[in-house]
TIPA-606173 format. One record per residue (C-alpha): x, y, z. Coordinates in steps of 0.25 Angstrom, whole numbers, padded with zeros to 4 digits, always signed. Example, Ala and Ser with C-alpha at 12.3 -4.5 7.8 and 13.67 -1.06 7.14 Angstrom:
<atoms>
+0049-0018+0031
+0055-0004+0029
</atoms>
This chain:
<atoms>
+0000+0000+0000
+0012+0009-0002
+0004+0018-0012
-0006+0021-0002
-0001+0035+0002
+0001+0039-0012
-0013+0034-0016
-0019+0041-0004
-0013+0054-0008
-0018+0053-0022
-0032+0050-0017
-0032+0061-0007
-0029+0071-0018
-0042+0067-0024
-0050+0066-0012
-0046+0081-0008
-0052+0086-0021
-0064+0094-0016
-0078+0089-0019
-0090+0098-0016
-0102+0091-0010
-0115+0098-0006
-0130+0096-0006
-0141+0105-0012
-0153+0108-0004
-0161+0098-0011
-0152+0087-0007
-0144+0085-0020
-0129+0082-0017
-0118+0089-0026
-0104+0085-0027
-0094+0094-0035
-0080+0090-0038
-0073+0102-0046
-0061+0097-0055
-0055+0105-0066
-0046+0094-0071
-0055+0093-0084
-0066+0103-0090
-0076+0092-0087
-0087+0090-0077
-0095+0078-0073
-0109+0081-0068
-0116+0069-0061
-0129+0067-0054
-0130+0055-0045
-0144+0050-0042
-0144+0042-0029
-0153+0032-0036
-0150+0019-0044
-0156+0005-0046
-0156+0001-0032
-0165+0013-0028
-0177+0009-0037
-0185+0004-0026
-0198-0003-0031
-0192-0002-0045
-0179-0010-0042
-0175-0017-0055
-0182-0007-0064
-0170+0001-0067
-0177+0015-0064
-0164+0022-0061
-0157+0018-0074
-0170+0021-0081
-0170+0035-0075
-0155+0037-0079
-0159+0035-0094
-0171+0044-0092
-0165+0056-0086
-0160+0063-0098
-0173+0061-0106
-0179+0075-0103
-0181+0084-0091
-0190+0096-0088
-0180+0105-0095
-0174+0096-0106
-0179+0087-0117
-0175+0073-0118
-0161+0074-0125
-0157+0088-0121
-0149+0083-0109
-0139+0074-0116
-0139+0084-0128
-0135+0095-0118
-0124+0087-0112
-0118+0083-0125
-0120+0098-0130
-0111+0102-0118
-0100+0091-0121
-0105+0082-0109
-0107+0068-0107
-0120+0063-0100
-0123+0049-0094
-0129+0042-0082
-0129+0029-0075
-0137+0021-0065
-0132+0012-0054
-0138+0004-0043
-0137+0016-0033
-0136+0029-0042
-0139+0035-0055
-0129+0045-0061
-0130+0056-0072
-0118+0063-0076
-0113+0073-0087
-0099+0075-0090
-0097+0088-0096
-0087+0099-0099
-0086+0107-0086
-0091+0120-0092
-0105+0113-0093
-0106+0107-0079
-0119+0116-0077
-0125+0110-0089
-0123+0096-0084
-0128+0100-0070
-0141+0105-0077
-0143+0093-0085
-0141+0083-0074
-0150+0090-0065
-0161+0092-0075
-0160+0077-0078
-0160+0071-0064
-0170+0080-0058
-0180+0084-0069
-0181+0073-0079
-0195+0071-0085
-0193+0056-0089
-0202+0058-0102
-0211+0046-0104
-0207+0043-0118
-0192+0044-0114
-0195+0034-0103
-0201+0024-0112
-0190+0026-0123
-0179+0024-0112
-0185+0012-0107
-0183+0005-0120
-0168+0010-0120
-0166+0004-0106
-0172-0009-0110
-0162-0009-0122
-0151-0007-0111
-0156-0018-0102
-0156-0027-0115
-0141-0023-0117
-0138-0027-0102
-0145-0040-0104
-0136-0042-0116
-0123-0039-0108
-0118-0052-0100
-0110-0043-0091
-0123-0036-0087
-0131-0049-0085
-0120-0054-0076
-0120-0042-0068
-0135-0043-0066
-0133-0057-0062
-0123-0054-0052
-0131-0043-0045
-0144-0050-0045
-0137-0062-0039
-0129-0055-0029
-0140-0046-0024
-0153-0052-0020
-0159-0040-0013
-0151-0027-0016
-0156-0019-0028
-0142-0022-0034
-0148-0034-0040
-0157-0026-0049
-0151-0021-0062
-0149-0006-0063
-0155-0005-0076
-0167-0014-0072
-0173-0027-0076
-0178-0026-0090
-0193-0030-0086
-0193-0021-0074
-0187-0009-0081
-0197-0011-0092
-0208-0009-0083
-0204+0005-0078
-0213+0016-0080
-0211+0031-0082
-0218+0033-0068
-0208+0023-0062
-0196+0031-0067
-0202+0044-0064
-0205+0040-0049
-0191+0035-0047
-0185+0048-0054
-0193+0057-0045
-0190+0049-0032
-0175+0047-0034
-0170+0059-0043
-0171+0070-0033
-0160+0080-0028
-0158+0073-0015
-0154+0060-0022
-0144+0067-0032
-0129+0070-0031
-0123+0079-0041
-0108+0077-0044
-0100+0086-0052
-0085+0084-0055
-0077+0093-0065
-0072+0107-0068
-0085+0114-0066
-0088+0128-0060
-0091+0125-0045
-0100+0137-0043
-0108+0135-0056
-0109+0120-0054
-0115+0122-0040
-0125+0132-0045
-0129+0123-0057
-0131+0112-0047
-0140+0120-0038
-0148+0126-0050
-0151+0112-0057
-0151+0103-0045
-0154+0112-0033
-0168+0116-0037
-0174+0101-0037
-0181+0099-0023
-0177+0088-0013
-0186+0076-0014
-0190+0066-0005
-0181+0054-0007
-0185+0041-0002
-0174+0031+0002
-0173+0018-0006
-0171+0005+0002
-0160-0003-0005
-0159-0016+0002
-0146-0022+0007
-0142-0035+0001
-0143-0047+0010
-0131-0055+0014
-0128-0065+0003
-0127-0079+0010
-0122-0088-0002
-0117-0088-0016
-0126-0084-0027
-0124-0088-0042
-0130-0084-0056
-0124-0089-0069
-0130-0084-0082
-0130-0093-0095
-0130-0083-0106
-0126-0080-0121
-0112-0076-0117
-0098-0080-0122
-0090-0079-0109
-0093-0081-0094
-0094-0069-0085
-0095-0071-0070
-0094-0064-0057
-0093-0067-0042
-0099-0057-0033
-0099-0055-0018
-0108-0045-0010
-0100-0034-0003
-0104-0021+0005
-0105-0007-0002
-0095+0003-0005
-0095+0010+0009
-0093-0003+0017
-0079-0003+0023
-0075-0016+0015
-0078-0009+0002
-0064-0004-0001
-0058-0018+0003
-0068-0025-0007
-0064-0015-0018
-0049-0018-0016
-0052-0033-0015
-0059-0032-0029
-0047-0024-0034
-0037-0035-0029
-0045-0047-0034
-0050-0042-0048
-0045-0028-0052
-0035-0029-0063
-0026-0039-0070
-0017-0041-0057
-0029-0044-0048
-0030-0057-0041
-0042-0063-0048
-0037-0059-0062
-0023-0065-0059
-0029-0078-0053
-0041-0081-0061
-0038-0074-0075
-0023-0075-0076
-0020-0088-0069
-0032-0096-0069
-0036-0091-0083
-0051-0093-0079
-0056-0079-0083
-0054-0068-0093
-0056-0057-0084
-0060-0055-0069
-0062-0043-0060
-0067-0040-0046
-0075-0028-0041
-0082-0023-0028
-0095-0017-0031
-0100-0010-0019
-0109+0002-0023
-0119+0003-0011
-0122-0005+0001
-0118-0018-0005
-0110-0023-0017
-0103-0035-0024
-0088-0039-0025
-0088-0045-0039
-0078-0053-0047
-0081-0055-0062
-0074-0063-0072
-0075-0067-0087
-0072-0081-0090
-0074-0092-0101
-0087-0100-0098
-0080-0113-0094
-0071-0105-0084
-0081-0097-0076
-0084-0107-0065
-0069-0110-0063
-0066-0095-0063
-0076-0093-0052
-0070-0104-0044
-0056-0098-0046
-0060-0084-0042
-0067-0089-0029
-0054-0098-0026
-0045-0086-0028
-0054-0077-0019
-0052-0088-0008
-0037-0088-0010
-0036-0073-0010
-0045-0073+0003
-0036-0082+0010
-0022-0076+0005
-0027-0062+0005
-0023-0050-0003
-0009-0044-0004
-0007-0029+0001
-0001-0027-0013
-0014-0031-0020
-0022-0022-0010
-0013-0010-0013
-0015-0012-0028
-0030-0012-0026
-0030+0000-0018
-0021+0007-0028
-0031+0003-0039
-0042+0010-0030
-0034+0022-0029
-0032+0023-0044
-0047+0021-0046
-0050+0032-0037
-0042+0041-0045
-0047+0036-0058
-0061+0039-0054
-0057+0054-0054
-0052+0055-0068
-0064+0061-0074
-0074+0071-0069
-0085+0061-0071
-0077+0051-0062
-0075+0061-0051
-0090+0064-0051
-0093+0050-0051
-0084+0047-0039
-0091+0058-0031
-0105+0053-0035
-0102+0039-0030
-0096+0044-0017
-0108+0052-0014
-0119+0043-0019
-0114+0029-0018
-0105+0031-0005
-0111+0043+0001
-0098+0050+0003
-0090+0057-0008
-0077+0055+0000
-0079+0040+0001
-0067+0038-0007
-0058+0043+0004
-0064+0033+0014
-0064+0022+0004
-0049+0024+0001
-0046+0025+0016
-0052+0011+0018
-0045+0006+0005
-0031+0011+0010
-0033+0004+0024
-0036-0010+0017
-0027-0021+0019
-0026-0035+0012
-0033-0041+0025
-0045-0031+0022
-0047-0037+0008
-0046-0051+0013
-0057-0048+0023
-0067-0043+0013
-0064-0055+0005
-0068-0064+0016
-0080-0055+0020
-0086-0053+0006
-0080-0063-0004
-0087-0075+0002
-0095-0087-0004
-0108-0083+0002
-0107-0069-0004
-0104-0074-0018
-0112-0072-0031
-0108-0078-0044
-0113-0074-0057
-0109-0078-0072
-0113-0076-0086
-0110-0088-0095
-0112-0093-0109
-0124-0101-0111
-0121-0116-0108
-0108-0113-0100
-0107-0115-0086
-0114-0106-0078
-0107+0112-0139
-0102+0122-0128
-0087+0126-0129
-0079+0116-0121
-0067+0119-0113
-0053+0114-0118
-0050+0100-0114
-0038+0104-0106
-0044+0115-0098
-0045+0114-0083
-0035+0103-0082
-0022+0097-0087
-0018+0098-0101
-0023+0086-0110
-0012+0087-0120
-0002+0075-0121
+0012+0079-0124
+0017+0070-0135
+0031+0064-0135
+0037+0056-0146
+0049+0047-0143
+0061+0045-0153
+0055+0031-0155
+0041+0036-0159
+0034+0033-0146
+0025+0044-0141
+0023+0048-0127
+0010+0057-0123
+0011+0064-0110
+0000+0071-0102
+0003+0075-0087
-0010+0077-0079
-0009+0078-0064
-0024+0080-0062
-0026+0065-0057
-0015+0056-0051
-0017+0046-0063
-0007+0042-0074
-0011+0035-0087
-0001+0029-0097
-0006+0024-0111
+0003+0017-0122
-0005+0017-0135
-0001+0010-0148
-0007+0009-0162
-0013-0005-0164
-0026-0013-0164
-0033-0022-0174
-0026-0015-0186
-0013-0020-0182
-0017-0035-0179
-0016-0047-0189
-0030-0050-0194
-0030-0064-0186
-0024-0058-0173
-0035-0048-0170
-0034-0044-0155
-0019-0044-0155
-0017-0030-0151
-0028-0031-0140
-0020-0043-0134
-0007-0036-0136
-0011-0024-0128
-0017-0034-0117
-0004-0042-0116
+0004-0029-0115
-0003-0026-0102
+0000-0040-0096
+0013-0047-0095
+0027-0041-0097
+0041-0047-0096
+0042-0039-0082
+0028-0042-0077
+0017-0052-0078
+0003-0047-0081
-0001-0049-0067
+0011-0041-0062
+0007-0030-0072
-0007-0030-0067
-0002-0030-0052
+0008-0019-0055
-0002-0009-0061
-0014-0013-0052
-0005-0011-0039
-0005+0004-0042
-0019+0005-0046
-0016+0007-0060
-0020+0002-0074
-0012-0005-0085
-0020-0009-0097
-0020-0011-0112
-0029-0006-0122
-0032-0009-0137
-0041-0005-0148
-0043-0003-0162
-0031+0006-0165
-0022+0005-0153
-0018-0002-0140
-0009+0000-0128
-0007+0001-0113
-0011+0010-0102
-0007+0012-0088
-0014+0021-0078
-0008+0023-0064
-0007+0033-0053
+0005+0043-0055
+0015+0036-0046
+0014+0023-0054
+0018+0029-0068
+0031+0020-0068
+0023+0008-0067
+0013+0011-0078
+0024+0014-0087
+0032+0002-0083
+0019-0007-0086
+0017-0001-0100
+0032-0002-0103
+0033-0016-0099
+0020-0020-0107
+0025-0014-0120
+0040-0017-0119
+0040-0030-0111
+0027-0038-0114
+0027-0053-0111
+0016-0058-0121
+0015-0071-0113
+0007-0082-0120
-0001-0085-0107
-0005-0070-0106
-0009-0070-0121
-0018-0082-0118
-0025-0075-0106
-0027-0062-0113
-0032-0069-0126
-0042-0077-0118
-0047-0064-0112
-0048-0057-0125
-0056-0068-0131
-0065-0068-0119
-0067-0053-0121
-0072-0056-0135
-0081-0067-0130
-0086-0057-0120
-0089-0047-0131
-0098-0057-0137
-0108-0055-0125
-0111-0041-0129
-0120-0039-0141
-0114-0025-0144
-0100-0030-0144
-0104-0042-0153
-0111-0033-0162
-0100-0022-0163
-0089-0033-0166
-0098-0039-0177
-0101-0025-0183
-0086-0022-0182
-0082-0035-0189
-0092-0032-0201
-0088-0018-0202
-0073-0019-0202
-0072-0032-0210
-0057-0035-0212
-0053-0022-0205
-0045-0025-0192
-0056-0017-0185
-0066-0028-0188
-0062-0035-0175
-0061-0027-0161
-0047-0024-0155
-0050-0036-0145
-0048-0045-0157
-0056-0058-0161
-0056-0072-0156
-0047-0078-0168
-0037-0066-0167
-0036-0067-0152
-0033-0082-0152
-0023-0081-0163
-0014-0071-0156
-0001-0076-0151
+0010-0070-0143
+0019-0068-0155
+0007-0059-0161
+0007-0051-0149
+0023-0049-0149
+0022-0045-0164
+0012-0035-0162
+0019-0029-0150
+0032-0028-0158
+0025-0021-0169
+0017-0011-0161
+0024-0008-0148
+0034+0001-0154
+0037+0015-0152
+0030+0022-0163
+0017+0015-0159
+0017+0019-0145
+0011+0031-0138
+0011+0032-0123
+0002+0042-0117
+0003+0047-0102
-0007+0055-0095
-0009+0059-0080
-0001+0062-0068
+0014+0060-0071
+0028+0067-0070
+0032+0069-0084
+0047+0070-0080
+0047+0057-0073
+0038+0049-0082
+0040+0054-0096
+0055+0048-0097
+0050+0035-0093
+0039+0035-0103
+0049+0039-0114
+0058+0028-0109
+0047+0017-0111
+0043+0022-0125
+0057+0022-0129
+0058+0007-0127
+0047+0004-0137
+0053-0003-0150
+0053+0007-0161
+0042+0006-0171
+0032+0014-0179
+0017+0016-0175
+0008+0005-0179
-0001+0008-0192
-0011-0001-0199
-0022+0001-0209
-0034-0007-0214
-0044-0005-0224
-0059-0005-0220
-0069-0011-0229
-0083-0010-0224
-0093-0021-0229
-0107-0014-0226
-0119-0023-0222
-0130-0025-0212
-0128-0037-0203
-0136-0043-0191
-0131-0052-0180
-0138-0059-0169
-0135-0060-0155
-0143-0066-0143
-0145-0053-0137
-0156-0044-0132
-0153-0032-0140
-0149-0028-0154
-0136-0020-0158
-0136-0012-0171
-0123-0008-0177
-0120+0001-0189
-0106+0004-0194
-0099+0013-0204
-0085+0016-0208
-0079+0027-0200
-0067+0036-0199
-0054+0032-0192
-0046+0041-0182
-0038+0047-0193
-0050+0051-0202
-0053+0066-0204
-0067+0063-0200
-0064+0055-0188
-0068+0067-0179
-0082+0067-0186
-0083+0052-0183
-0082+0056-0168
-0093+0066-0169
-0102+0056-0177
-0100+0046-0166
-0104+0056-0156
-0116+0060-0165
-0122+0046-0164
-0119+0043-0149
-0124+0048-0136
-0137+0051-0130
-0139+0064-0138
-0136+0058-0151
-0147+0058-0162
-0145+0043-0164
-0147+0040-0149
-0159+0049-0147
-0166+0043-0159
-0163+0028-0157
-0163+0027-0142
-0171+0039-0137
-0182+0041-0147
-0184+0027-0152
-0178+0018-0140
-0171+0009-0150
-0158+0007-0143
-0151+0007-0130
-0138+0012-0136
-0135+0018-0150
-0123+0025-0154
-0111+0025-0164
-0097+0021-0162
-0084+0020-0169
-0072+0010-0172
-0061+0019-0176
-0047+0016-0183
-0037+0025-0187
-0041+0025-0202
-0055+0019-0201
-0067+0016-0192
-0081+0012-0190
-0092+0021-0186
-0104+0013-0180
-0118+0014-0174
-0124+0004-0164
-0136+0002-0156
-0142-0007-0146
-0157-0010-0148
-0168-0021-0148
-0168-0032-0158
-0182-0027-0162
-0177-0013-0166
-0163-0013-0171
-0169-0010-0185
-0174+0003-0180
-0160+0006-0174
-0154+0003-0188
-0163+0013-0194
-0161+0024-0184
-0145+0022-0186
-0148+0024-0201
-0157+0036-0199
-0146+0042-0190
-0135+0040-0200
-0144+0046-0211
-0147+0058-0202
-0133+0061-0200
-0129+0059-0215
-0140+0069-0218
-0135+0080-0210
-0145+0078-0199
-0135+0080-0187
-0138+0094-0180
-0128+0104-0176
-0132+0101-0161
-0129+0086-0163
-0115+0089-0169
-0112+0099-0158
-0116+0089-0147
-0107+0078-0153
-0095+0088-0154
-0097+0093-0139
-0099+0079-0134
-0086+0074-0141
-0078+0086-0136
-0083+0084-0122
-0080+0069-0123
-0066+0072-0127
-0064+0080-0114
-0070+0070-0105
-0062+0059-0112
-0049+0066-0108
-0051+0067-0093
-0042+0055-0089
-0028+0052-0091
-0031+0038-0097
-0040+0044-0108
-0031+0055-0112
-0019+0046-0113
-0027+0036-0121
-0032+0047-0131
-0019+0053-0133
-0011+0040-0135
-0021+0035-0145
-0021+0048-0153
-0006+0047-0154
-0007+0032-0158
-0017+0036-0169
-0010+0047-0174
-0019+0058-0169
-0015+0070-0161
-0012+0066-0146
-0019+0079-0141
-0031+0078-0151
-0040+0083-0140
-0035+0097-0143
-0042+0097-0156
-0053+0088-0153
-0064+0098-0151
-0060+0106-0164
-0061+0093-0172
-0075+0089-0166
-0080+0103-0168
-0076+0103-0182
-0085+0092-0186
-0097+0098-0193
-0111+0093-0197
-0106+0091-0211
-0095+0082-0206
-0105+0074-0198
-0114+0072-0210
-0102+0069-0220
-0097+0058-0210
-0110+0051-0209
-0111+0051-0224
-0097+0046-0226
-0097+0035-0216
-0111+0031-0213
-0114+0025-0227
-0124+0013-0228
-0114+0006-0238
-0103+0005-0227
-0112+0002-0215
-0111-0011-0207
-0124-0013-0199
-0125-0024-0189
-0137-0028-0180
-0134-0038-0168
-0147-0043-0163
-0154-0055-0156
</atoms>
């Protein structure tokens, strides 16, 4: 625990940051955290009501239903005006519902904080719940419920909660049971809204670079006039003590087995909660965790395994989940229980506990990377715990923990009589205002770019705002550089680089980074791959050492290749359980044909099975060269001390040029249908699109925004007006020289034809010049604000700058982003639609039952 004084000092610096808390005369609670690090504000309204507070309507999903309805019209604003206003001011609006709360939030450039306050007050306190919108949204949520029923992970989660809890409302799905939800009336919804959405049941949380005086005045004006209302308490029954093991095993149309072991535990404020959190970290957090090493690496019984302590209220679950081949599930369960018994007897080392505590410290810091994260942290303290300073108490308990304390909670809670086991198995198997500049109000967002004599590039962005440091090594690569019969080679290469080296085993690598609460991971995609390390500032040398060893001294052990190959193959199987993934892969294959992008970067079964250690070494020799390497470093570091070490590492890379590859794209248009045993239908329409280097790539960004989001014409027409789909939007698969622009929607099997017709009508509207100046302005404002919000963290800034360098784009392209987006005209939008969205080059796929 030698890092404890340093970690405590880091946390103390965060806890000392002032938070203003006060209560209006009507009972509404306000939390304000003023932070000028970025010109962004997150305005959140936490309603102290969730699915556990629905009383006689338990299982009806009223809280979630209200979440959908609150932006459908108020006394002052028409149905779509709220989301349209948010987007017009460059903001992002969303909401979510849990068991114990419903949260509405708007992230917005800080100069528009008052706008967000006005909108959220209007929605939460003055919604009208129009009858026609209530009916339409019911159909939308029914589609969402169908989507959940199609998701095996969702089904397994529901099986766990309804088995582990017999009395507590946690056993009811937040979204509601389909039949019970369908019986809801507007009167039910209105009564629940009037009873629970009252000032004395709301908490307003704001974090960001707002004007404190103006913000307090706006809160008083928009929230303070609503009267305090009688608030009846809701009885949430305690869960009786579990006396014996419980099981539920599902036999379904899936490819792999998902399973979990759960034990009842007390809630977050219980003195044992920190010990249970650390126990979960030690057992199942990261590649060096005890269960990962014992059950995945050594026993080879699972493809993945993790553990968590879920303790939101007065009770919770300690949960170990794993993914396994169907014939290994039972053996994996037995091995996990045996390993827990062994650990319970032997105990946990002080080193393992210290690692877990460091991970908790890092997590506490990472929570505060964005304004939204800071506001959420405050909201959770106030609403869930009842104390915004709870983090200090929590960490005091955490730092006082000993290995004996972890052993004690194991023997108290992880006992046979409290165990619930669930699994999902294959059938037949065993069971427009002007925005402030991006750099204003905080550190410079510019990266300094250095090119070494060998061609390697180093990007540097010192930022002392948060004690956090991110290193990202990026290289050109991906499907374009792989043999046609070795698809997935780059993905496996990046995975193995982050594992064994000639100096450390994979377990030792994981143990080293997790001991300091850091992260060391690989990444790969269509055009690039690489490694990242994120640590606290004092651990910069370790982060660089791990990246250096991975690149310069990889081991490529045959046994490791087999382990990761099995995991990659299992991931492919897991994807077959999601109808959207299945459809996207099929559509991608039909669209790209012989082009390398026809197969996702994760590869296909044949390619993964064919890959050898020699293939990995050959790709490593070709691509891990100086001219192909970009190392971006962002965060809290001393340039005089760190930069020479970074240069020394890059200087050791073998000399070589940047990787380049091209491939012709020939699209064979057509309409296709595939059947899947699902509840819903998915519609895809794909067209050729521009690559990153194309002159009209910026127009494609605007087009993607045009067809996406709650204020888009497509969304309003397909979902809001006709209730045809739960989701409908566009997306892109982008290469350097070419790409695919596609639309997709989830609908009912009976109405997919109507969705196809609406997609065609929308394309025709845009081709005919039907886009309004207001629509274009909304898209431009939203994209520019999104760029700002996407540059809040060291990791996102390092990623963007490194990939820009790899792709041959300006490293600091954020400086010209607004200008490029604003330069897009209505004529550009129309010309783009006419050029790319041609029926003769369209690939349409409908996946249906």
